[in-house]
N, CA, C and O atoms as a GROMACS GRO file, in nm:
protein
  512
    1UNK      N    1   0.063  -0.113  -0.029
    1UNK     CA    2  -0.004   0.008   0.034
    1UNK      C    3   0.092   0.146   0.036
    1UNK      O    4   0.040   0.256   0.021
    2UNK      N    5   0.212   0.132   0.052
    2UNK     CA    6   0.282   0.253   0.124
    2UNK      C    7   0.352   0.269  -0.057
    2UNK      O    8   0.360   0.381  -0.107
    3UNK      N    9   0.391   0.164  -0.125
    3UNK     CA   10   0.423   0.156  -0.219
    3UNK      C   11   0.338   0.248  -0.404
    3UNK      O   12   0.374   0.305  -0.507
    4UNK      N   13   0.184   0.192  -0.310
    4UNK     CA   14   0.120   0.250  -0.426
    4UNK      C   15   0.133   0.405  -0.380
    4UNK      O   16   0.193   0.487  -0.451
    5UNK      N   17   0.084   0.435  -0.278
    5UNK     CA   18   0.087   0.589  -0.271
    5UNK      C   19   0.209   0.630  -0.287
    5UNK      O   20   0.183   0.745  -0.324
    6UNK      N   21   0.328   0.624  -0.288
    6UNK     CA   22   0.424   0.634  -0.330
    6UNK      C   23   0.441   0.702  -0.434
    6UNK      O   24   0.500   0.809  -0.448
    7UNK      N   25   0.353   0.597  -0.554
    7UNK     CA   26   0.375   0.590  -0.703
    7UNK      C   27   0.240   0.687  -0.676
    7UNK      O   28   0.257   0.763  -0.772
    8UNK      N   29   0.190   0.708  -0.650
    8UNK     CA   30   0.078   0.844  -0.704
    8UNK      C   31   0.103   0.959  -0.657
    8UNK      O   32   0.041   1.059  -0.694
    9UNK      N   33   0.208   0.961  -0.560
    9UNK     CA   34   0.296   1.102  -0.512
    9UNK      C   35   0.391   1.148  -0.623
    9UNK      O   36   0.418   1.262  -0.661
   10UNK      N   37   0.428   1.044  -0.660
   10UNK     CA   38   0.540   1.072  -0.786
   10UNK      C   39   0.505   1.082  -0.935
   10UNK      O   40   0.562   1.138  -1.028
   11UNK      N   41   0.374   0.997  -0.925
   11UNK     CA   42   0.324   1.080  -1.096
   11UNK      C   43   0.253   1.224  -1.060
   11UNK      O   44   0.258   1.316  -1.142
   12UNK      N   45   0.172   1.245  -0.905
   12UNK     CA   46   0.138   1.393  -0.936
   12UNK      C   47   0.269   1.493  -0.945
   12UNK      O   48   0.268   1.594  -1.014
   13UNK      N   49   0.364   1.457  -0.877
   13UNK     CA   50   0.468   1.530  -0.942
   13UNK      C   51   0.521   1.532  -1.068
   13UNK      O   52   0.575   1.639  -1.092
   14UNK      N   53   0.525   1.455  -1.157
   14UNK     CA   54   0.554   1.481  -1.296
   14UNK      C   55   0.393   1.490  -1.363
   14UNK      O   56   0.362   1.425  -1.463
   15UNK      N   57   0.348   1.532  -1.328
   15UNK     CA   58   0.198   1.617  -1.402
   15UNK      C   59   0.221   1.731  -1.331
   15UNK      O   60   0.177   1.821  -1.402
   16UNK      N   61   0.265   1.779  -1.233
   16UNK     CA   62   0.274   1.895  -1.189
   16UNK      C   63   0.392   1.987  -1.286
   16UNK      O   64   0.372   2.102  -1.327
   17UNK      N   65   0.500   1.917  -1.307
   17UNK     CA   66   0.627   1.950  -1.348
   17UNK      C   67   0.604   1.924  -1.529
   17UNK      O   68   0.691   1.970  -1.603
   18UNK      N   69   0.484   1.847  -1.592
   18UNK     CA   70   0.468   1.894  -1.690
   18UNK      C   71   0.365   2.045  -1.721
   18UNK      O   72   0.357   2.114  -1.822
   19UNK      N   73   0.312   2.054  -1.620
   19UNK     CA   74   0.227   2.134  -1.632
   19UNK      C   75   0.286   2.305  -1.675
   19UNK      O   76   0.255   2.396  -1.752
   20UNK      N   77   0.380   2.280  -1.578
   20UNK     CA   78   0.518   2.411  -1.525
   20UNK      C   79   0.550   2.422  -1.682
   20UNK      O   80   0.520   2.507  -1.765
   21UNK      N   81   0.625   2.300  -1.690
   21UNK     CA   82   0.716   2.265  -1.840
   21UNK      C   83   0.591   2.339  -1.957
   21UNK      O   84   0.617   2.429  -2.038
   22UNK      N   85   0.465   2.279  -1.939
   22UNK     CA   86   0.388   2.321  -2.087
   22UNK      C   87   0.360   2.474  -2.055
   22UNK      O   88   0.397   2.544  -2.150
   23UNK      N   89   0.313   2.539  -1.963
   23UNK     CA   90   0.345   2.714  -1.942
   23UNK      C   91   0.446   2.740  -1.975
   23UNK      O   92   0.432   2.828  -2.060
   24UNK      N   93   0.584   2.711  -1.957
   24UNK     CA   94   0.678   2.795  -1.994
   24UNK      C   95   0.699   2.784  -2.139
   24UNK      O   96   0.722   2.886  -2.203
   25UNK      N   97   0.692   2.649  -2.207
   25UNK     CA   98   0.699   2.659  -2.298
   25UNK      C   99   0.595   2.719  -2.406
   25UNK      O  100   0.627   2.757  -2.519
   26UNK      N  101   0.485   2.720  -2.361
   26UNK     CA  102   0.378   2.786  -2.507
   26UNK      C  103   0.362   2.948  -2.404
   26UNK      O  104   0.287   3.032  -2.454
   27UNK      N  105   0.433   2.985  -2.269
   27UNK     CA  106   0.390   3.140  -2.268
   27UNK      C  107   0.456   3.228  -2.323
   27UNK      O  108   0.422   3.345  -2.309
   28UNK      N  109   0.575   3.191  -2.404
   28UNK     CA  110   0.656   3.280  -2.512
   28UNK      C  111   0.606   3.281  -2.604
   28UNK      O  112   0.617   3.392  -2.656
   29UNK      N  113   0.517   3.176  -2.695
   29UNK     CA  114   0.492   3.134  -2.773
   29UNK      C  115   0.343   3.251  -2.823
   29UNK      O  116   0.320   3.331  -2.914
   30UNK      N  117   0.255   3.185  -2.671
   30UNK     CA  118   0.138   3.280  -2.678
   30UNK      C  119   0.124   3.341  -2.532
   30UNK      O  120   0.106   3.275  -2.430
   31UNK      N  121   0.136   3.485  -2.543
   31UNK     CA  122   0.128   3.519  -2.392
   31UNK      C  123   0.030   3.553  -2.372
   31UNK      O  124  -0.053   3.609  -2.443
   32UNK      N  125   0.031   3.497  -2.190
   32UNK     CA  126  -0.065   3.468  -2.125
   32UNK      C  127  -0.185   3.633  -2.079
   32UNK      O  128  -0.267   3.631  -1.987
   33UNK      N  129  -0.165   3.734  -2.156
   33UNK     CA  130  -0.241   3.825  -2.210
   33UNK      C  131  -0.315   3.898  -2.303
   33UNK      O  132  -0.360   4.012  -2.302
   34UNK      N  133  -0.318   3.781  -2.407
   34UNK     CA  134  -0.377   3.744  -2.532
   34UNK      C  135  -0.533   3.672  -2.498
   34UNK      O  136  -0.589   3.627  -2.398
   35UNK      N  137  -0.557   3.685  -2.602
   35UNK     CA  138  -0.696   3.557  -2.632
   35UNK      C  139  -0.629   3.463  -2.673
   35UNK      O  140  -0.676   3.350  -2.665
   36UNK      N  141  -0.577   3.471  -2.696
   36UNK     CA  142  -0.507   3.284  -2.786
   36UNK      C  143  -0.450   3.223  -2.689
   36UNK      O  144  -0.480   3.111  -2.647
   37UNK      N  145  -0.311   3.338  -2.624
   37UNK     CA  146  -0.284   3.283  -2.458
   37UNK      C  147  -0.346   3.218  -2.379
   37UNK      O  148  -0.305   3.108  -2.341
   38UNK      N  149  -0.504   3.295  -2.318
   38UNK     CA  150  -0.564   3.237  -2.254
   38UNK      C  151  -0.662   3.139  -2.290
   38UNK      O  152  -0.742   3.100  -2.205
   39UNK      N  153  -0.665   3.098  -2.401
   39UNK     CA  154  -0.751   2.986  -2.488
   39UNK      C  155  -0.616   2.853  -2.453
   39UNK      O  156  -0.644   2.745  -2.401
   40UNK      N  157  -0.496   2.887  -2.488
   40UNK     CA  158  -0.398   2.766  -2.471
   40UNK      C  159  -0.390   2.728  -2.305
   40UNK      O  160  -0.373   2.617  -2.255
   41UNK      N  161  -0.405   2.836  -2.249
   41UNK     CA  162  -0.347   2.813  -2.115
   41UNK      C  163  -0.465   2.710  -2.009
   41UNK      O  164  -0.451   2.614  -1.933
   42UNK      N  165  -0.569   2.787  -2.050
   42UNK     CA  166  -0.661   2.702  -2.034
   42UNK      C  167  -0.681   2.545  -2.091
   42UNK      O  168  -0.695   2.451  -2.013
   43UNK      N  169  -0.681   2.533  -2.209
   43UNK     CA  170  -0.685   2.388  -2.294
   43UNK      C  171  -0.539   2.321  -2.236
   43UNK      O  172  -0.541   2.221  -2.164
   44UNK      N  173  -0.453   2.368  -2.263
   44UNK     CA  174  -0.339   2.295  -2.216
   44UNK      C  175  -0.263   2.278  -2.072
   44UNK      O  176  -0.237   2.166  -2.028
   45UNK      N  177  -0.232   2.389  -2.006
   45UNK     CA  178  -0.163   2.362  -1.875
   45UNK      C  179  -0.297   2.339  -1.755
   45UNK      O  180  -0.272   2.256  -1.667
   46UNK      N  181  -0.392   2.387  -1.751
   46UNK     CA  182  -0.505   2.423  -1.699
   46UNK      C  183  -0.520   2.259  -1.643
   46UNK      O  184  -0.517   2.238  -1.522
   47UNK      N  185  -0.540   2.134  -1.749
   47UNK     CA  186  -0.595   2.034  -1.720
   47UNK      C  187  -0.488   1.964  -1.636
   47UNK      O  188  -0.522   1.894  -1.541
   48UNK      N  189  -0.335   1.986  -1.677
   48UNK     CA  190  -0.192   1.903  -1.639
   48UNK      C  191  -0.217   1.978  -1.453
   48UNK      O  192  -0.179   1.934  -1.344
   49UNK      N  193  -0.280   2.080  -1.483
   49UNK     CA  194  -0.255   2.178  -1.313
   49UNK      C  195  -0.334   2.122  -1.214
   49UNK      O  196  -0.296   2.119  -1.096
   50UNK      N  197  -0.455   2.073  -1.257
   50UNK     CA  198  -0.566   2.048  -1.148
   50UNK      C  199  -0.597   1.922  -1.187
   50UNK      O  200  -0.710   1.893  -1.149
   51UNK      N  201  -0.531   1.816  -1.260
   51UNK     CA  202  -0.551   1.667  -1.244
   51UNK      C  203  -0.481   1.596  -1.130
   51UNK      O  204  -0.525   1.487  -1.092
   52UNK      N  205  -0.378   1.649  -1.073
   52UNK     CA  206  -0.317   1.629  -0.909
   52UNK      C  207  -0.414   1.622  -0.771
   52UNK      O  208  -0.431   1.549  -0.672
   53UNK      N  209  -0.473   1.758  -0.838
   53UNK     CA  210  -0.545   1.736  -0.674
   53UNK      C  211  -0.659   1.666  -0.658
   53UNK      O  212  -0.716   1.662  -0.549
   54UNK      N  213  -0.713   1.591  -0.787
   54UNK     CA  214  -0.807   1.504  -0.731
   54UNK      C  215  -0.710   1.325  -0.702
   54UNK      O  216  -0.739   1.212  -0.665
   55UNK      N  217  -0.633   1.372  -0.731
   55UNK     CA  218  -0.566   1.196  -0.713
   55UNK      C  219  -0.509   1.255  -0.581
   55UNK      O  220  -0.503   1.172  -0.490
   56UNK      N  221  -0.454   1.412  -0.542
   56UNK     CA  222  -0.446   1.400  -0.369
   56UNK      C  223  -0.512   1.387  -0.283
   56UNK      O  224  -0.469   1.339  -0.178
   57UNK      N  225  -0.649   1.429  -0.301
   57UNK     CA  226  -0.774   1.386  -0.273
   57UNK      C  227  -0.790   1.251  -0.275
   57UNK      O  228  -0.823   1.226  -0.159
   58UNK      N  229  -0.786   1.140  -0.340
   58UNK     CA  230  -0.795   0.997  -0.337
   58UNK      C  231  -0.739   0.973  -0.204
   58UNK      O  232  -0.804   0.921  -0.114
   59UNK      N  233  -0.573   1.025  -0.189
   59UNK     CA  234  -0.489   0.969  -0.140
   59UNK      C  235  -0.541   1.031   0.014
   59UNK      O  236  -0.560   0.951   0.106
   60UNK      N  237  -0.558   1.146   0.030
   60UNK     CA  238  -0.600   1.190   0.175
   60UNK      C  239  -0.725   1.227   0.242
   60UNK      O  240  -0.744   1.301   0.338
   61UNK      N  241  -0.778   1.182   0.192
   61UNK     CA  242  -0.963   1.131   0.209
   61UNK      C  243  -0.959   1.045   0.307
   61UNK      O  244  -0.876   0.956   0.284
   62UNK      N  245  -1.050   1.027   0.472
   62UNK     CA  246  -1.068   0.907   0.487
   62UNK      C  247  -1.108   0.768   0.445
   62UNK      O  248  -1.126   0.767   0.323
   63UNK      N  249  -1.124   0.673   0.490
   63UNK     CA  250  -1.195   0.593   0.424
   63UNK      C  251  -1.328   0.625   0.384
   63UNK      O  252  -1.352   0.735   0.434
   64UNK      N  253  -1.426   0.587   0.320
   64UNK     CA  254  -1.555   0.616   0.359
   64UNK      C  255  -1.632   0.734   0.323
   64UNK      O  256  -1.753   0.756   0.328
   65UNK      N  257  -1.505   0.821   0.277
   65UNK     CA  258  -1.534   0.984   0.267
   65UNK      C  259  -1.513   1.018   0.139
   65UNK      O  260  -1.413   1.078   0.100
   66UNK      N  261  -1.608   0.980   0.069
   66UNK     CA  262  -1.601   0.986  -0.075
   66UNK      C  263  -1.448   0.955  -0.138
   66UNK      O  264  -1.408   1.005  -0.244
   67UNK      N  265  -1.381   0.874  -0.062
   67UNK     CA  266  -1.281   0.812  -0.147
   67UNK      C  267  -1.304   0.740  -0.263
   67UNK      O  268  -1.216   0.766  -0.344
   68UNK      N  269  -1.395   0.653  -0.309
   68UNK     CA  270  -1.437   0.612  -0.380
   68UNK      C  271  -1.478   0.672  -0.484
   68UNK      O  272  -1.448   0.622  -0.593
   69UNK      N  273  -1.548   0.781  -0.481
   69UNK     CA  274  -1.564   0.912  -0.601
   69UNK      C  275  -1.442   0.935  -0.642
   69UNK      O  276  -1.408   0.891  -0.753
   70UNK      N  277  -1.359   1.001  -0.570
   70UNK     CA  278  -1.271   1.064  -0.571
   70UNK      C  279  -1.175   0.971  -0.690
   70UNK      O  280  -1.131   1.026  -0.791
   71UNK      N  281  -1.148   0.803  -0.657
   71UNK     CA  282  -1.080   0.758  -0.738
   71UNK      C  283  -1.139   0.742  -0.846
   71UNK      O  284  -1.076   0.781  -0.943
   72UNK      N  285  -1.243   0.696  -0.866
   72UNK     CA  286  -1.295   0.752  -0.990
   72UNK      C  287  -1.316   0.793  -1.107
   72UNK      O  288  -1.338   0.734  -1.213
   73UNK      N  289  -1.306   0.946  -1.067
   73UNK     CA  290  -1.304   1.058  -1.091
   73UNK      C  291  -1.192   1.094  -1.191
   73UNK      O  292  -1.189   1.135  -1.307
   74UNK      N  293  -1.053   1.044  -1.044
   74UNK     CA  294  -0.916   1.029  -1.124
   74UNK      C  295  -0.902   0.903  -1.228
   74UNK      O  296  -0.825   0.899  -1.324
   75UNK      N  297  -0.959   0.841  -1.202
   75UNK     CA  298  -0.963   0.723  -1.272
   75UNK      C  299  -0.988   0.751  -1.424
   75UNK      O  300  -0.915   0.697  -1.507
   76UNK      N  301  -1.097   0.840  -1.464
   76UNK     CA  302  -1.212   0.865  -1.570
   76UNK      C  303  -1.087   0.992  -1.620
   76UNK      O  304  -1.060   0.997  -1.740
   77UNK      N  305  -1.030   1.071  -1.540
   77UNK     CA  306  -0.934   1.194  -1.614
   77UNK      C  307  -0.850   1.126  -1.632
   77UNK      O  308  -0.823   1.138  -1.752
   78UNK      N  309  -0.752   1.021  -1.563
   78UNK     CA  310  -0.617   0.954  -1.628
   78UNK      C  311  -0.686   0.910  -1.802
   78UNK      O  312  -0.644   0.896  -1.916
   79UNK      N  313  -0.764   0.906  -1.756
   79UNK     CA  314  -0.797   0.782  -1.883
   79UNK      C  315  -0.841   0.925  -2.005
   79UNK      O  316  -0.791   0.895  -2.113
   80UNK      N  317  -0.871   0.981  -2.009
   80UNK     CA  318  -0.917   1.086  -2.105
   80UNK      C  319  -0.736   1.175  -2.106
   80UNK      O  320  -0.701   1.221  -2.214
   81UNK      N  321  -0.686   1.184  -2.045
   81UNK     CA  322  -0.546   1.239  -2.074
   81UNK      C  323  -0.487   1.131  -2.137
   81UNK      O  324  -0.441   1.170  -2.244
   82UNK      N  325  -0.465   1.004  -2.118
   82UNK     CA  326  -0.373   0.876  -2.177
   82UNK      C  327  -0.419   0.911  -2.336
   82UNK      O  328  -0.341   0.928  -2.429
   83UNK      N  329  -0.605   0.919  -2.345
   83UNK     CA  330  -0.632   0.900  -2.466
   83UNK      C  331  -0.587   1.079  -2.545
   83UNK      O  332  -0.513   1.101  -2.641
   84UNK      N  333  -0.617   1.119  -2.512
   84UNK     CA  334  -0.535   1.292  -2.535
   84UNK      C  335  -0.390   1.288  -2.555
   84UNK      O  336  -0.344   1.340  -2.657
   85UNK      N  337  -0.323   1.241  -2.483
   85UNK     CA  338  -0.154   1.233  -2.544
   85UNK      C  339  -0.153   1.132  -2.599
   85UNK      O  340  -0.033   1.106  -2.604
   86UNK      N  341  -0.218   1.032  -2.659
   86UNK     CA  342  -0.199   0.912  -2.748
   86UNK      C  343  -0.239   0.962  -2.874
   86UNK      O  344  -0.156   0.934  -2.960
   87UNK      N  345  -0.379   1.056  -2.934
   87UNK     CA  346  -0.428   1.132  -3.040
   87UNK      C  347  -0.262   1.284  -3.070
   87UNK      O  348  -0.219   1.329  -3.176
   88UNK      N  349  -0.224   1.310  -2.937
   88UNK     CA  350  -0.087   1.411  -3.008
   88UNK      C  351   0.006   1.351  -3.027
   88UNK      O  352   0.082   1.417  -3.097
   89UNK      N  353   0.056   1.228  -2.995
   89UNK     CA  354   0.153   1.170  -3.078
   89UNK      C  355   0.180   1.135  -3.233
   89UNK      O  356   0.113   1.059  -3.302
   90UNK      N  357   0.315   1.224  -3.278
   90UNK     CA  358   0.358   1.198  -3.383
   90UNK      C  359   0.483   1.204  -3.411
   90UNK      O  360   0.551   1.253  -3.320
   91UNK      N  361   0.538   1.174  -3.501
   91UNK     CA  362   0.698   1.118  -3.515
   91UNK      C  363   0.744   1.270  -3.531
   91UNK      O  364   0.670   1.346  -3.593
   92UNK      N  365   0.846   1.310  -3.486
   92UNK     CA  366   0.930   1.429  -3.427
   92UNK      C  367   0.825   1.555  -3.351
   92UNK      O  368   0.801   1.672  -3.378
   93UNK      N  369   0.769   1.441  -3.222
   93UNK     CA  370   0.668   1.535  -3.162
   93UNK      C  371   0.798   1.559  -3.013
   93UNK      O  372   0.888   1.485  -2.972
   94UNK      N  373   0.747   1.700  -2.967
   94UNK     CA  374   0.821   1.776  -2.860
   94UNK      C  375   0.804   1.643  -2.750
   94UNK      O  376   0.718   1.555  -2.751
   95UNK      N  377   0.933   1.665  -2.644
   95UNK     CA  378   0.965   1.599  -2.561
   95UNK      C  379   0.806   1.575  -2.482
   95UNK      O  380   0.744   1.472  -2.456
   96UNK      N  381   0.777   1.715  -2.460
   96UNK     CA  382   0.684   1.680  -2.339
   96UNK      C  383   0.576   1.615  -2.415
   96UNK      O  384   0.566   1.502  -2.366
   97UNK      N  385   0.516   1.624  -2.482
   97UNK     CA  386   0.421   1.485  -2.569
   97UNK      C  387   0.461   1.381  -2.597
   97UNK      O  388   0.384   1.298  -2.647
   98UNK      N  389   0.557   1.361  -2.580
   98UNK     CA  390   0.610   1.180  -2.597
   98UNK      C  391   0.606   1.143  -2.459
   98UNK      O  392   0.597   1.021  -2.442
   99UNK      N  393   0.610   1.222  -2.341
   99UNK     CA  394   0.648   1.200  -2.195
   99UNK      C  395   0.483   1.170  -2.128
   99UNK      O  396   0.450   1.085  -2.046
  100UNK      N  397   0.400   1.271  -2.195
  100UNK     CA  398   0.225   1.309  -2.106
  100UNK      C  399   0.195   1.140  -2.118
  100UNK      O  400   0.184   1.078  -2.013
  101UNK      N  401   0.181   1.060  -2.259
  101UNK     CA  402   0.114   0.946  -2.251
  101UNK      C  403   0.221   0.844  -2.121
  101UNK      O  404   0.160   0.760  -2.056
  102UNK      N  405   0.309   0.854  -2.105
  102UNK     CA  406   0.381   0.807  -1.951
  102UNK      C  407   0.325   0.829  -1.848
  102UNK      O  408   0.274   0.746  -1.772
  103UNK      N  409   0.332   0.954  -1.836
  103UNK     CA  410   0.326   1.042  -1.718
  103UNK      C  411   0.128   0.979  -1.684
  103UNK      O  412   0.072   0.964  -1.575
  104UNK      N  413   0.080   0.958  -1.815
  104UNK     CA  414  -0.106   0.963  -1.786
  104UNK      C  415  -0.099   0.788  -1.712
  104UNK      O  416  -0.136   0.747  -1.602
  105UNK      N  417  -0.029   0.714  -1.838
  105UNK     CA  418   0.007   0.548  -1.788
  105UNK      C  419  -0.003   0.543  -1.607
  105UNK      O  420  -0.081   0.492  -1.526
  106UNK      N  421   0.120   0.623  -1.599
  106UNK     CA  422   0.147   0.587  -1.477
  106UNK      C  423   0.050   0.636  -1.332
  106UNK      O  424   0.044   0.584  -1.220
  107UNK      N  425  -0.009   0.744  -1.384
  107UNK     CA  426  -0.118   0.786  -1.290
  107UNK      C  427  -0.208   0.676  -1.297
  107UNK      O  428  -0.229   0.613  -1.194
  108UNK      N  429  -0.277   0.635  -1.425
  108UNK     CA  430  -0.363   0.554  -1.426
  108UNK      C  431  -0.394   0.416  -1.390
  108UNK      O  432  -0.507   0.376  -1.363
  109UNK      N  433  -0.272   0.336  -1.390
  109UNK     CA  434  -0.218   0.197  -1.325
  109UNK      C  435  -0.205   0.294  -1.155
  109UNK      O  436  -0.245   0.228  -1.060
  110UNK      N  437  -0.166   0.402  -1.129
  110UNK     CA  438  -0.168   0.390  -0.975
  110UNK      C  439  -0.266   0.417  -0.911
  110UNK      O  440  -0.293   0.389  -0.794
  111UNK      N  441  -0.333   0.483  -0.997
  111UNK     CA  442  -0.471   0.499  -0.923
  111UNK      C  443  -0.570   0.369  -0.905
  111UNK      O  444  -0.639   0.353  -0.805
  112UNK      N  445  -0.566   0.284  -1.009
  112UNK     CA  446  -0.643   0.173  -1.037
  112UNK      C  447  -0.602   0.074  -0.943
  112UNK      O  448  -0.675  -0.016  -0.902
  113UNK      N  449  -0.462   0.096  -0.904
  113UNK     CA  450  -0.409   0.015  -0.842
  113UNK      C  451  -0.417   0.039  -0.687
  113UNK      O  452  -0.392  -0.048  -0.603
  114UNK      N  453  -0.457   0.176  -0.657
  114UNK     CA  454  -0.511   0.177  -0.527
  114UNK      C  455  -0.622   0.142  -0.452
  114UNK      O  456  -0.648   0.097  -0.341
  115UNK      N  457  -0.702   0.193  -0.597
  115UNK     CA  458  -0.808   0.131  -0.583
  115UNK      C  459  -0.904  -0.005  -0.532
  115UNK      O  460  -1.008  -0.037  -0.475
  116UNK      N  461  -0.781  -0.057  -0.602
  116UNK     CA  462  -0.804  -0.222  -0.636
  116UNK      C  463  -0.777  -0.285  -0.462
  116UNK      O  464  -0.825  -0.390  -0.420
  117UNK      N  465  -0.694  -0.194  -0.386
  117UNK     CA  466  -0.613  -0.212  -0.265
  117UNK      C  467  -0.676  -0.148  -0.187
  117UNK      O  468  -0.639  -0.164  -0.071
  118UNK      N  469  -0.746  -0.088  -0.200
  118UNK     CA  470  -0.842   0.029  -0.058
  118UNK      C  471  -0.981  -0.073  -0.084
  118UNK      O  472  -1.069  -0.069   0.002
  119UNK      N  473  -0.996  -0.145  -0.178
  119UNK     CA  474  -1.154  -0.213  -0.182
  119UNK      C  475  -1.111  -0.345  -0.133
  119UNK      O  476  -1.132  -0.347  -0.012
  120UNK      N  477  -1.072  -0.428  -0.163
  120UNK     CA  478  -1.008  -0.530  -0.052
  120UNK      C  479  -0.966  -0.531   0.116
  120UNK      O  480  -0.889  -0.463   0.183
  121UNK      N  481  -1.066  -0.650   0.150
  121UNK     CA  482  -1.061  -0.629   0.309
  121UNK      C  483  -0.902  -0.661   0.353
  121UNK      O  484  -0.823  -0.718   0.279
  122UNK      N  485  -0.867  -0.605   0.509
  122UNK     CA  486  -0.714  -0.629   0.551
  122UNK      C  487  -0.722  -0.788   0.576
  122UNK      O  488  -0.827  -0.844   0.610
  123UNK      N  489  -0.610  -0.847   0.558
  123UNK     CA  490  -0.538  -0.984   0.524
  123UNK      C  491  -0.636  -1.053   0.667
  123UNK      O  492  -0.709  -1.152   0.660
  124UNK      N  493  -0.611  -0.970   0.786
  124UNK     CA  494  -0.661  -1.038   0.881
  124UNK      C  495  -0.794  -1.011   0.925
  124UNK      O  496  -0.840  -1.084   1.013
  125UNK      N  497  -0.878  -0.900   0.871
  125UNK     CA  498  -1.016  -0.902   0.891
  125UNK      C  499  -1.128  -0.948   0.825
  125UNK      O  500  -1.124  -0.925   0.704
  126UNK      N  501  -1.231  -1.005   0.864
  126UNK     CA  502  -1.308  -1.096   0.864
  126UNK      C  503  -1.439  -0.963   0.811
  126UNK      O  504  -1.459  -0.845   0.839
  127UNK      N  505  -1.506  -1.068   0.719
  127UNK     CA  506  -1.648  -1.003   0.650
  127UNK      C  507  -1.740  -1.036   0.733
  127UNK      O  508  -1.736  -1.147   0.787
  128UNK      N  509  -1.856  -0.935   0.764
  128UNK     CA  510  -1.903  -0.973   0.830
  128UNK      C  511  -2.087  -0.982   0.755
  128UNK      O  512  -2.178  -1.031   0.822
   0.00000   0.00000   0.00000
């Protein structure tokens, strides 16, 4: 369980790092004070910056307090990021475009593992 939690945290940090790199890379080309810059920031950077919050909520909520809903939302958003990042892959793509499918797959695998692990009863516990 501890390894899954550490994997989720590492994946969250990678996602935040991808958001920072995306903001820095696109900020020079599309300044934030222009309509195009705001549109790019909302469509490219904001999803990468907001996605980690769902994962952190799934990690930090006490069991039975919306953890299942947070895990479902996290898994669905990870799947959407994975599909979107695969569509953006092409020969000669930018390094961030190449890294996003791996980050999304790591997020999805760790969240699904965490959901599977929290769903199972403890080894010594009896089901009533």
